[in-house]
C-alpha positions as CSV (number, residue, x, y, z in Angstrom):
1,M,118.5,60.8,86.5
2,S,115.2,61.5,85.4
3,Q,114.2,65.4,85.6
4,L,112.8,67.7,88.2
5,K,109.3,68.6,88.3
6,F,109.2,72.2,87.3
7,R,106.7,74.7,88.8
8,H,104.7,74.2,85.3
9,E,102.8,78.0,85.7
10,R,105.8,80.7,85.2
11,S,106.0,83.9,87.4
12,H,106.7,87.4,85.6
13,T,109.5,88.5,88.7
14,K,111.7,86.9,89.3
15,V,113.5,85.2,92.1
16,V,116.8,85.2,93.3
17,A,118.5,82.7,95.8
18,T,121.7,83.1,97.8
19,L,122.9,80.0,97.7
20,G,125.2,78.7,101.1
21,P,125.9,76.2,103.5
22,A,121.8,75.3,104.0
23,S,121.3,75.5,99.6
24,S,124.4,73.9,98.1
25,S,123.8,70.0,98.4
26,R,122.3,68.8,95.1
27,Q,119.9,67.8,96.7
28,V,118.0,71.2,98.6
29,L,119.9,73.1,95.2
30,E,117.6,70.6,93.0
31,K,114.6,71.5,95.6
32,L,115.1,75.3,95.2
33,F,115.1,74.7,91.2
34,E,112.0,72.8,91.2
35,E,110.1,75.7,93.3
36,G,110.7,78.4,90.8
37,I,114.4,80.4,91.3
38,D,115.3,81.8,88.8
39,V,119.4,82.8,89.3
40,C,121.4,81.8,92.5
41,R,123.4,84.0,93.7
42,L,127.4,83.3,95.0
43,N,127.5,85.6,97.7
44,F,131.6,86.3,97.9
45,S,131.5,87.4,101.2
46,H,131.7,83.8,102.7
47,G,133.9,80.7,101.3
48,S,136.9,80.1,98.8
49,H,137.0,79.9,95.0
50,D,137.4,76.0,95.8
51,D,134.0,76.0,97.4
52,H,132.2,78.4,94.4
53,L,133.0,75.8,92.3
54,K,131.8,73.2,93.6
55,T,128.7,75.4,93.8
56,I,129.5,76.7,90.0
57,N,129.8,73.1,88.6
58,L,126.8,71.9,90.1
59,I,124.4,74.6,89.0
60,K,125.9,73.6,85.5
61,K,125.0,70.0,86.1
62,I,121.9,70.5,87.3
63,N,121.1,73.0,84.3
64,A,122.3,70.8,82.1
65,E,119.9,68.0,82.9
66,N,117.1,69.1,83.1
67,E,117.1,72.2,80.0
68,A,116.6,74.9,83.1
69,T,118.4,78.7,82.5
70,V,119.1,79.3,86.4
71,A,121.7,82.0,86.2
72,I,124.0,82.9,88.6
73,L,125.3,86.2,90.0
74,A,129.1,86.5,91.6
75,D,128.4,89.0,93.7
76,L,131.5,91.0,95.1
77,Q,132.4,91.4,98.6
78,G,133.6,95.9,98.1
79,P,135.4,97.4,100.6
80,K,133.6,96.2,104.5
81,L,134.2,98.1,107.6
82,R,134.6,96.1,110.6
83,I,135.2,96.5,114.2
84,G,138.2,94.1,115.3
85,D,138.2,91.6,117.9
86,M,136.1,92.4,121.8
87,E,136.6,91.2,124.8
88,N,134.9,88.2,126.1
89,N,133.3,88.8,122.9
90,G,131.1,91.6,123.2
91,V,131.4,94.7,125.5
92,V,128.7,97.3,126.9
93,L,129.2,101.0,125.9
94,E,126.9,103.3,127.6
95,D,124.8,105.9,126.0
96,G,127.2,109.4,126.6
97,S,130.6,107.5,127.1
98,S,133.5,108.1,125.3
99,F,134.9,105.6,122.2
100,S,137.9,105.0,120.2
101,F,138.6,103.9,117.1
102,V,142.2,103.1,116.5
103,N,144.2,101.8,113.7
104,E,146.7,100.1,116.1
105,P,145.5,95.8,115.3
106,C,144.4,94.8,119.6
107,V,141.3,93.4,121.9
108,G,138.6,95.9,122.0
109,D,137.2,96.9,125.2
110,A,134.7,99.6,126.9
111,R,137.1,102.6,125.7
112,K,139.0,101.9,122.2
113,A,138.4,98.7,119.0
114,Y,140.2,98.0,116.1
115,M,138.9,99.3,112.9
116,S,139.8,98.0,109.6
117,Y,140.1,101.1,108.2
118,S,143.2,102.7,108.2
119,Q,142.2,105.8,106.8
120,L,138.8,106.9,108.5
121,P,141.2,109.7,111.1
122,A,142.1,110.9,107.3
123,D,138.2,110.8,106.2
124,V,136.2,112.1,109.1
125,K,135.1,115.2,110.2
126,I,133.7,116.1,113.5
127,G,130.0,115.6,113.9
128,E,130.1,113.4,111.5
129,K,127.4,109.8,112.5
130,I,128.8,106.5,112.1
131,M,126.7,103.6,112.8
132,V,127.6,100.2,114.3
133,D,126.2,96.2,114.3
134,D,123.3,98.0,110.7
135,G,122.5,101.1,112.8
136,K,122.1,99.3,116.3
137,I,124.8,101.4,117.7
138,Q,125.9,105.2,116.8
139,L,128.2,106.9,117.7
140,E,129.2,110.5,117.2
141,V,132.8,111.9,115.7
142,T,134.0,114.2,118.7
143,G,137.9,114.6,117.2
144,T,140.5,113.2,114.8
145,N,144.6,113.5,114.8
146,G,144.2,112.6,111.0
147,R,146.8,109.2,111.2
148,D,145.7,106.6,113.7
149,E,142.8,107.0,116.1
150,V,138.8,108.6,115.7
151,K,137.0,109.8,119.5
152,M,133.5,109.4,119.5
153,K,131.2,109.9,121.9
154,V,128.1,107.1,121.8
155,I,125.2,108.4,121.0
156,N,122.8,105.1,121.0
157,G,124.6,102.5,122.7
158,G,124.4,98.6,123.0
159,I,126.1,95.2,123.4
160,L,129.6,95.7,120.6
161,S,131.0,92.0,120.0
162,S,133.9,90.9,117.3
163,K,133.9,92.0,113.8
164,K,130.9,93.8,113.2
165,G,130.3,95.7,110.2
166,V,130.6,99.7,110.3
167,N,128.8,102.4,108.5
168,L,129.8,105.6,107.8
169,P,126.8,107.8,106.4
170,D,127.5,111.6,106.6
171,T,131.7,110.5,105.5
172,E,133.1,110.7,101.8
173,I,135.2,107.4,101.5
174,S,138.4,107.4,100.0
175,L,138.5,103.6,99.6
176,P,137.6,102.1,95.9
177,S,135.1,100.2,95.4
178,L,137.4,97.3,93.6
179,T,139.8,95.6,96.5
180,E,142.3,93.9,95.6
181,K,140.2,90.7,97.0
182,D,137.7,91.3,94.6
183,I,139.5,91.8,91.7
184,A,140.3,88.3,92.6
185,D,137.2,87.0,93.0
186,A,136.2,89.2,89.9
187,H,138.4,86.8,87.8
188,F,137.5,83.8,88.8
189,A,134.2,84.2,87.8
190,L,134.8,85.7,84.7
191,S,136.8,82.4,84.3
192,Q,133.6,80.3,85.0
193,E,132.1,82.0,82.6
194,I,129.2,83.9,85.0
195,D,126.2,85.4,84.2
196,W,126.0,88.9,86.4
197,I,128.5,90.3,88.6
198,A,127.2,92.6,91.5
199,L,129.4,95.1,92.3
200,S,129.7,96.6,95.8
201,F,129.8,100.2,97.1
202,V,128.6,102.2,94.0
203,R,129.0,105.3,93.8
204,S,129.5,106.9,90.2
205,V,129.8,106.1,87.5
206,T,133.6,105.6,87.6
207,D,133.3,102.3,89.8
208,L,131.5,101.1,87.5
209,L,133.4,101.7,84.8
210,E,136.6,99.8,86.6
211,L,134.8,96.5,86.9
212,K,133.0,97.4,83.1
213,E,137.7,97.9,81.8
214,L,137.9,94.6,83.9
215,I,135.8,92.4,82.4
216,K,136.0,94.1,78.7
217,H,140.1,92.6,79.1
218,S,139.3,88.9,80.2
219,K,138.9,85.7,77.9
220,L,135.4,86.0,77.6
221,P,134.2,88.7,78.1
222,T,130.3,88.6,77.9
223,A,129.2,88.7,81.9
224,R,127.3,91.6,82.8
225,V,127.5,94.4,85.8
226,V,124.7,94.9,88.3
227,A,124.9,97.8,90.3
228,K,124.4,98.0,94.1
229,I,123.0,100.6,95.5
230,E,123.4,101.1,99.3
231,K,125.4,104.4,99.1
232,P,124.0,108.1,99.3
233,E,126.2,108.9,97.2
234,A,124.6,107.0,95.0
235,L,122.1,107.7,95.0
236,K,122.4,111.0,93.6
237,E,124.5,110.3,90.1
238,I,121.7,107.4,90.2
239,D,120.4,108.4,86.5
240,P,124.0,107.5,85.3
241,I,125.0,105.0,87.2
242,I,121.8,103.5,85.6
243,D,122.1,104.3,82.3
244,M,126.0,102.4,82.4
245,A,125.2,99.5,84.6
246,D,123.2,96.1,82.9
247,A,120.8,96.1,86.2
248,V,120.4,97.7,89.5
249,M,120.1,95.8,93.3
250,V,117.8,98.3,95.6
251,A,120.0,96.2,98.6
252,R,118.4,97.5,101.6
253,G,120.4,97.1,104.2
254,D,123.3,98.9,104.2
255,L,120.9,101.6,102.5
256,G,118.4,101.5,105.4
257,V,121.7,102.3,107.2
258,E,123.3,104.7,105.0
259,V,120.3,107.0,104.5
260,P,117.2,107.7,107.4
261,F,115.1,104.7,107.2
262,D,112.1,106.3,106.2
263,Q,113.0,107.4,103.6
264,V,114.0,103.6,101.7
265,P,110.3,102.9,100.9
266,L,110.3,106.1,98.2
267,I,114.1,105.3,96.7
268,Q,112.9,101.9,96.8
269,K,109.8,103.3,94.8
270,E,111.9,105.5,92.5
271,L,114.8,103.2,91.3
272,V,112.0,100.5,90.6
273,A,110.1,103.6,87.9
274,K,113.8,104.5,86.7
275,C,114.7,101.0,85.8
276,I,112.0,100.4,84.2
277,A,112.1,102.9,81.8
278,K,115.5,102.6,81.1
279,S,115.2,99.0,80.3
280,K,117.2,98.3,82.7
281,P,116.7,95.1,85.1
282,V,116.6,95.7,88.9
283,I,116.3,94.1,91.6
284,I,114.6,94.5,95.3
285,A,117.1,92.5,97.8
286,T,117.3,92.5,101.9
287,Q,115.2,90.5,105.0
288,M,111.9,90.2,102.2
289,M,111.1,86.9,104.2
290,E,114.0,87.8,107.2
291,S,111.8,85.6,109.4
292,M,111.6,82.4,107.4
293,I,115.5,82.4,108.6
294,T,114.1,80.6,111.9
295,N,110.0,80.5,111.3
296,F,108.5,77.9,108.8
297,R,105.8,81.0,107.6
298,P,106.3,84.3,107.0
299,T,105.6,87.7,108.7
300,R,102.0,89.7,107.1
301,A,104.2,92.8,107.2
302,E,107.0,90.4,104.9
303,A,103.9,89.4,102.5
304,N,103.0,92.9,101.6
305,D,106.5,93.7,101.5
306,V,107.0,91.0,98.8
307,G,103.5,91.7,97.6
308,N,104.4,96.0,96.7
309,A,107.9,94.8,94.9
310,V,105.7,93.1,92.9
311,L,103.0,95.9,92.5
312,D,106.4,98.3,91.8
313,G,107.8,96.1,89.0
314,A,110.7,94.8,90.3
315,D,112.6,92.1,87.7
316,A,113.5,90.3,90.8
317,L,113.8,89.8,94.5
318,M,116.5,88.4,96.3
319,L,116.6,86.3,99.0
320,S,119.8,86.2,101.8
321,G,120.2,84.8,104.6
322,E,116.9,82.8,103.8
323,T,117.9,80.1,101.6
324,S,121.9,80.5,102.5
325,V,121.5,79.6,106.3
326,G,118.3,79.4,106.5
327,K,116.5,75.7,108.5
328,Y,113.7,76.3,105.5
329,P,115.2,77.3,102.8
330,A,112.8,75.7,99.8
331,Q,110.0,76.4,101.9
332,V,110.6,80.1,102.0
333,V,111.0,79.7,97.6
334,R,108.1,78.4,97.6
335,S,106.4,81.4,99.9
336,M,107.5,84.0,98.0
337,Q,106.3,81.9,94.9
338,Q,102.9,82.0,96.2
339,I,103.2,85.6,97.1
340,I,104.6,86.9,93.5
341,D,101.2,84.7,92.1
342,A,98.3,85.5,93.7
343,T,100.2,89.1,93.7
344,E,100.1,89.2,90.2
345,K,97.0,87.6,89.9
346,G,94.3,90.2,87.2
347,Y,96.7,92.8,88.0
348,D,97.8,95.3,84.8
349,Y,101.0,95.9,84.6
350,F,101.4,97.0,81.4
351,R,104.0,100.7,80.7
352,S,102.9,102.9,78.0
353,N,106.8,104.1,77.9
354,P,107.1,105.3,74.0
355,P,110.4,105.9,73.2
356,R,110.8,110.0,73.4
357,E,114.4,110.5,72.7
358,F,115.0,110.0,69.5
359,S,119.1,107.9,69.6
360,R,120.4,105.2,67.6
361,T,118.3,102.1,68.6
362,Y,114.6,104.2,67.6
363,L,112.9,102.8,65.1
364,S,113.9,99.5,67.2
365,D,112.9,100.8,70.6
366,S,109.5,102.3,68.8
367,I,108.8,98.5,66.8
368,C,108.5,97.5,70.9
369,F,106.6,99.3,72.0
370,S,103.9,98.6,69.2
371,A,104.3,95.7,69.2
372,C,104.1,96.0,73.4
373,K,100.3,97.9,72.2
374,M,99.7,95.9,69.8
375,A,98.9,92.7,72.2
376,E,97.0,94.9,74.3
377,Q,94.8,95.8,72.1
378,T,94.1,92.7,70.8
379,D,95.0,90.2,73.9
380,A,97.3,88.2,72.6
381,R,98.8,84.8,74.5
382,A,102.7,85.7,73.6
383,I,105.0,87.8,72.2
384,I,107.8,85.6,70.6
385,V,111.5,87.5,70.3
386,F,114.2,86.6,67.9
387,T,116.8,88.3,69.8
388,H,120.6,88.0,69.3
389,S,122.1,90.7,71.9
390,G,118.9,90.2,73.9
391,Y,117.8,93.7,73.6
392,T,114.7,93.4,72.2
393,A,113.5,90.9,75.0
394,Y,115.4,94.0,77.0
395,R,112.7,96.2,75.6
396,I,109.4,94.5,75.0
397,A,109.9,93.2,79.4
398,S,109.8,97.0,80.4
399,H,107.2,97.6,78.4
400,R,105.7,95.2,81.7
401,P,102.9,93.4,78.7
402,K,100.2,90.9,80.3
403,A,101.4,88.6,77.0
404,N,103.7,86.2,78.0
405,I,107.6,87.4,76.3
406,F,109.0,83.9,74.5
407,A,112.6,85.3,73.2
408,F,114.4,82.5,70.4
409,T,117.8,83.0,70.4
410,D,121.3,81.0,69.0
411,N,123.8,82.7,71.4
412,K,124.3,81.0,74.1
413,R,125.9,82.9,76.6
414,I,122.3,85.5,76.5
415,I,120.1,82.3,77.4
416,N,120.8,82.1,81.0
417,K,120.8,85.6,81.1
418,L,118.3,86.3,80.4
419,S,116.5,85.0,83.8
420,L,116.7,88.1,85.1
421,V,114.5,90.0,83.9
422,W,111.3,90.8,84.2
423,G,108.4,87.5,82.5
424,V,111.1,86.1,79.6
425,R,112.2,83.0,79.0
426,T,114.4,82.0,76.9
427,Y,114.9,79.0,74.0
428,L,118.1,78.8,72.1
429,S,117.8,78.0,68.5
430,E,119.4,77.7,65.3
431,T,120.1,80.0,63.3
432,F,117.2,80.5,60.3
433,S,117.7,81.2,56.8
434,S,114.0,83.2,56.7
435,I,111.8,85.4,59.1
436,D,108.7,82.9,57.8
437,E,110.9,79.5,58.9
438,A,111.8,81.2,62.5
439,V,108.2,82.5,63.1
440,N,107.2,78.8,62.6
441,Q,109.4,76.8,64.0
442,S,108.6,78.8,66.6
443,I,105.0,77.7,66.3
444,E,106.2,74.9,66.8
445,R,108.0,74.5,69.6
446,L,105.5,76.6,71.7
447,L,103.1,74.5,71.2
448,K,104.5,71.3,71.9
449,M,105.2,72.5,75.5
450,N,102.3,74.0,75.5
451,L,102.9,77.2,76.1
452,I,100.2,78.5,73.6
453,Q,97.4,77.0,71.9
454,E,95.1,76.9,69.0
455,E,93.9,79.6,67.7
456,D,95.6,82.0,71.0
457,V,96.9,85.7,69.4
458,V,100.3,85.6,69.4
459,I,103.3,88.5,67.9
460,H,106.6,87.9,66.4
461,V,109.1,90.8,66.9
462,G,112.8,90.7,65.1
463,S,114.4,91.3,62.1
464,T,114.6,91.1,58.7
465,P,116.4,90.0,56.6
466,V,117.3,87.7,59.3
467,P,121.3,88.1,59.6
468,E,120.6,91.6,59.9
469,R,121.2,92.0,63.9
470,G,120.5,94.9,65.6
471,R,117.9,95.7,63.9
472,T,113.6,95.1,65.4
473,N,112.2,96.4,62.1
474,M,109.3,93.9,62.3
475,I,106.3,92.8,63.7
476,K,104.2,90.0,62.6
477,L,100.4,89.1,64.3
478,S,99.2,85.7,63.8
479,Y,96.9,83.4,65.1
480,V,98.4,79.9,65.7
């Protein structure tokens, strides 16, 4: 097969595309690669392991044939609270009427419905709100027997159809973040050397620790963890969660139902700022280009939403239904890239974010900060990073420099992982014996790829001697 024609110019802000029926064929997936996706998201709420295995193998094949570095993100379903089947697949709930959730499976009607979460009667309290179908229907708890029934008043009614999701914004739920299904899905994903695993329903650091322990004891413990922020409890413990996670996803769908919707814009900005300050990649997700599930063009509001996330400095923007079930998966990626490119043009992202507290990475962090300041002062074309764990690339990216970031590594396992990180492009290199050899080889390769030109100013960051991994201690400023 001839190589794909990738976009020549690469944006700093990365694109995550969810794969599904609309995008799992080779033909469509190749178009998504050409349009510039950086990460493929596999939604484990849908599809069998066999379905996902076919997709994973296809992604790896296209990567190998085109020397591409598109990462794979496995998104675990987490505990899903849903109602059961409803009469005629939908009944009308009138405002002010009484309604009940019961533990006994039944076909629901205008008086009651089956609710999949058996602990609900024990967890809820009178006066708490219950939201159904992404908040379209709002209920208020009026009573519970603590065992098998919750009585409610309909505050905002409407048509309640089968299998709709339930959110409990006021209730402390006793469910674990990792269900039995999630554990099985995580083991499967790890067996396929997935790059990233996203954990739903995160409420505390303990939830992340459970998944990290599972990864640690797997045969290939290299996957990194994305904490999905969609619960109000997570916001109360957000700093330690960001510290523990390898990346964060602002999951605005459930978040916008669980917390007042008017608070979501500010929460998004605060989470992005916190993640950048801690050098953790941050993904903005849900409804970014929602209208393009059925329409050929985005709305003006969606273009503004995408542009604002870029201006905030988010590492990546995620497409969900737009690419998984939408009519125009390739066009939606092209439209998102157009908005990203236009927004990034001429905008100064630089974050003066020096290390403030002495730690074991203080000297490396200082080198990375100095390299970015130097790049700003000299208008350097590129910052070229030598890294084994990827840490130095994360730190450089956290300063959002104007210069392109090129990471060279001898560690195959991190190449695709870094595709999620703002501005970073990664290349596999041999293990060099001297820093001079590494510098010369990197310049030679980038010149051949037309990524730098003669007379450009470039900055190299790495460790000397080269085998001193995890000891970034060198900056070199030079003309090509």
